[in-house]
Backbone as JSON Lines, residues from 0, in Angstrom:
{"i":0,"aa":"X","n":[2.98,-17.86,20.85],"ca":[3.77,-17.02,19.98],"c":[3.79,-17.62,18.57]}
{"i":1,"aa":"X","n":[3.64,-16.74,17.59],"ca":[3.58,-17.15,16.2],"c":[4.71,-16.5,15.4]}
{"i":2,"aa":"X","n":[5.27,-17.23,14.46],"ca":[6.24,-16.67,13.52],"c":[5.42,-16.18,12.32]}
{"i":3,"aa":"X","n":[5.32,-14.86,12.16],"ca":[4.49,-14.26,11.11],"c":[5.4,-13.71,10.02]}
{"i":4,"aa":"X","n":[5.22,-14.2,8.8],"ca":[5.97,-13.75,7.64],"c":[5.06,-12.88,6.78]}
{"i":5,"aa":"X","n":[5.46,-11.63,6.54],"ca":[4.68,-10.7,5.75],"c":[5.23,-10.67,4.33]}
{"i":6,"aa":"X","n":[4.35,-10.89,3.34],"ca":[4.73,-10.9,1.93],"c":[3.95,-9.84,1.17]}
{"i":7,"aa":"X","n":[4.62,-9.24,0.17],"ca":[3.94,-8.34,-0.75],"c":[4.35,-8.76,-2.16]}
{"i":8,"aa":"X","n":[3.4,-9.26,-2.92],"ca":[3.65,-9.74,-4.28],"c":[4.8,-10.73,-4.32]}
{"i":9,"aa":"X","n":[4.75,-11.75,-3.51],"ca":[5.74,-12.83,-3.42],"c":[7.09,-12.4,-2.87]}
{"i":10,"aa":"X","n":[7.23,-11.16,-2.45],"ca":[8.48,-10.68,-1.87],"c":[8.33,-10.63,-0.36]}
{"i":11,"aa":"X","n":[9.28,-11.22,0.35],"ca":[9.26,-11.2,1.79],"c":[9.6,-9.8,2.28]}
{"i":12,"aa":"X","n":[8.69,-9.23,3.08],"ca":[8.88,-7.87,3.58],"c":[9.44,-7.91,5.0]}
{"i":13,"aa":"X","n":[8.87,-8.79,5.86],"ca":[9.25,-8.78,7.26],"c":[8.88,-10.11,7.91]}
{"i":14,"aa":"X","n":[9.71,-10.58,8.82],"ca":[9.41,-11.74,9.66],"c":[9.36,-11.24,11.1]}
{"i":15,"aa":"X","n":[8.29,-11.59,11.81],"ca":[8.13,-11.15,13.18],"c":[7.64,-12.29,14.04]}
{"i":16,"aa":"X","n":[8.07,-12.29,15.29],"ca":[7.54,-13.19,16.29],"c":[6.48,-12.41,17.05]}
{"i":17,"aa":"X","n":[5.22,-12.82,16.91],"ca":[4.1,-12.07,17.49],"c":[3.24,-12.96,18.35]}
{"i":18,"aa":"X","n":[2.52,-12.34,19.28],"ca":[1.58,-13.07,20.12],"c":[0.23,-13.23,19.44]}
{"i":19,"aa":"X","n":[-0.12,-12.33,18.53],"ca":[-1.4,-12.43,17.82],"c":[-1.16,-12.35,16.32]}
{"i":20,"aa":"X","n":[-2.11,-12.88,15.57],"ca":[-2.02,-12.91,14.11],"c":[-2.99,-11.87,13.55]}
{"i":21,"aa":"X","n":[-2.57,-11.03,12.59],"ca":[-3.5,-10.05,12.01],"c":[-4.62,-10.73,11.23]}
{"i":22,"aa":"X","n":[-5.74,-10.05,11.13],"ca":[-6.91,-10.58,10.43],"c":[-7.01,-9.96,9.04]}
{"i":23,"aa":"X","n":[-7.75,-10.62,8.16],"ca":[-7.94,-10.1,6.8],"c":[-8.7,-8.78,6.85]}
{"i":24,"aa":"X","n":[-8.26,-7.82,6.03],"ca":[-8.9,-6.52,5.97],"c":[-8.42,-5.54,7.02]}
{"i":25,"aa":"X","n":[-7.57,-5.98,7.91],"ca":[-7.07,-5.13,8.98],"c":[-6.01,-4.17,8.45]}
{"i":26,"aa":"X","n":[-6.02,-2.96,8.94],"ca":[-4.98,-2.0,8.59],"c":[-3.72,-2.31,9.37]}
{"i":27,"aa":"X","n":[-2.56,-2.16,8.73],"ca":[-1.31,-2.53,9.38],"c":[-0.23,-1.54,8.98]}
{"i":28,"aa":"X","n":[0.76,-1.35,9.84],"ca":[1.87,-0.46,9.54],"c":[3.17,-1.24,9.73]}
{"i":29,"aa":"X","n":[3.91,-1.42,8.64],"ca":[5.17,-2.15,8.66],"c":[6.28,-1.28,8.09]}
{"i":30,"aa":"X","n":[7.36,-1.17,8.82],"ca":[8.53,-0.42,8.36],"c":[8.17,1.0,7.93]}
{"i":31,"aa":"X","n":[7.23,1.63,8.61],"ca":[6.85,3.0,8.32],"c":[5.89,3.17,7.16]}
{"i":32,"aa":"X","n":[5.43,2.06,6.58],"ca":[4.48,2.12,5.46],"c":[3.14,1.55,5.89]}
{"i":33,"aa":"X","n":[2.07,2.23,5.52],"ca":[0.73,1.76,5.84],"c":[0.26,0.79,4.78]}
{"i":34,"aa":"X","n":[-0.56,-0.17,5.19],"ca":[-1.09,-1.13,4.24],"c":[-2.27,-1.88,4.81]}
{"i":35,"aa":"X","n":[-2.77,-2.83,4.04],"ca":[-3.88,-3.66,4.47],"c":[-3.52,-5.13,4.28]}
{"i":36,"aa":"X","n":[-4.15,-5.97,5.09],"ca":[-3.93,-7.41,5.01],"c":[-4.9,-7.98,3.99]}
{"i":37,"aa":"X","n":[-4.36,-8.67,2.96],"ca":[-5.2,-9.27,1.93],"c":[-5.62,-10.69,2.3]}
{"i":38,"aa":"X","n":[-4.67,-11.5,2.77],"ca":[-5.01,-12.87,3.15],"c":[-4.05,-13.37,4.22]}
{"i":39,"aa":"X","n":[-4.53,-14.36,4.98],"ca":[-3.75,-14.97,6.04],"c":[-3.76,-16.48,5.8]}
{"i":40,"aa":"X","n":[-2.57,-17.08,5.71],"ca":[-2.45,-18.51,5.44],"c":[-1.65,-19.17,6.56]}
{"i":41,"aa":"X","n":[-2.25,-20.14,7.23],"ca":[-1.59,-20.85,8.3],"c":[-0.8,-22.01,7.71]}
{"i":42,"aa":"X","n":[0.52,-22.02,7.89],"ca":[1.39,-23.05,7.34],"c":[1.46,-24.24,8.27]}
{"i":43,"aa":"X","n":[1.77,-24.01,9.53],"ca":[1.75,-25.05,10.55],"c":[1.33,-24.43,11.88]}
{"i":44,"aa":"X","n":[1.6,-25.1,12.99],"ca":[1.15,-24.62,14.29],"c":[1.67,-23.23,14.63]}
{"i":45,"aa":"X","n":[2.91,-22.97,14.29],"ca":[3.56,-21.73,14.72],"c":[3.82,-20.73,13.59]}
{"i":46,"aa":"X","n":[3.73,-21.15,12.33],"ca":[4.08,-20.29,11.2],"c":[2.84,-19.83,10.45]}
{"i":47,"aa":"X","n":[2.8,-18.52,10.15],"ca":[1.67,-17.93,9.42],"c":[2.24,-17.03,8.33]}
{"i":48,"aa":"X","n":[1.71,-17.14,7.11],"ca":[2.08,-16.26,6.01],"c":[0.95,-15.25,5.81]}
{"i":49,"aa":"X","n":[1.31,-13.97,5.77],"ca":[0.34,-12.89,5.63],"c":[0.68,-12.12,4.36]}
{"i":50,"aa":"X","n":[-0.28,-12.02,3.44],"ca":[-0.12,-11.26,2.2],"c":[-0.66,-9.86,2.44]}
{"i":51,"aa":"X","n":[0.18,-8.84,2.18],"ca":[-0.22,-7.45,2.42],"c":[-0.13,-6.65,1.14]}
{"i":52,"aa":"X","n":[-0.79,-5.51,1.15],"ca":[-0.69,-4.54,0.06],"c":[-0.45,-3.19,0.68]}
{"i":53,"aa":"X","n":[0.67,-2.54,0.33],"ca":[0.97,-1.23,0.89],"c":[0.34,-0.14,0.03]}
{"i":54,"aa":"X","n":[0.01,0.96,0.67],"ca":[-0.57,2.09,-0.03],"c":[0.54,2.88,-0.7]}
{"i":55,"aa":"X","n":[0.35,3.25,-1.94],"ca":[1.34,4.0,-2.7],"c":[1.14,5.48,-2.47]}
{"i":56,"aa":"X","n":[2.25,6.22,-2.4],"ca":[2.17,7.67,-2.25],"c":[1.87,8.29,-3.6]}
{"i":57,"aa":"X","n":[1.28,9.47,-3.59],"ca":[0.97,10.19,-4.83],"c":[2.27,10.61,-5.5]}
{"i":58,"aa":"X","n":[2.28,10.62,-6.82],"ca":[3.45,11.0,-7.58],"c":[3.57,12.52,-7.64]}
{"i":59,"aa":"X","n":[4.64,13.05,-7.08],"ca":[4.83,14.51,-7.05],"c":[5.88,14.96,-8.07]}
{"i":60,"aa":"X","n":[6.02,14.22,-9.15],"ca":[7.05,14.55,-10.13],"c":[6.68,15.79,-10.96]}
{"i":61,"aa":"X","n":[5.41,16.16,-11.01],"ca":[4.96,17.3,-11.81],"c":[4.66,18.49,-10.9]}
{"i":62,"aa":"X","n":[5.66,18.93,-10.14],"ca":[5.47,20.06,-9.25],"c":[5.48,21.38,-10.02]}
{"i":63,"aa":"X","n":[4.77,22.35,-9.51],"ca":[4.76,23.69,-10.11],"c":[6.02,24.42,-9.73]}
{"i":64,"aa":"X","n":[6.5,25.24,-10.64],"ca":[7.72,26.01,-10.37],"c":[7.4,27.43,-10.1]}
């Protein structure tokens, strides 16, 4: 079991206890948001830091009336 900490731009998004560690380039879904894994850094035997990038939704502020 690994303690996996997910970060996005130095902000902690989620900490999870997982049996497997995600790989770089893998698609991932956290808290209802889709994203990709940018890098995986092993801190010690049980702790892993994962840097992710979430996909942004399109801006719908200019809707037609």
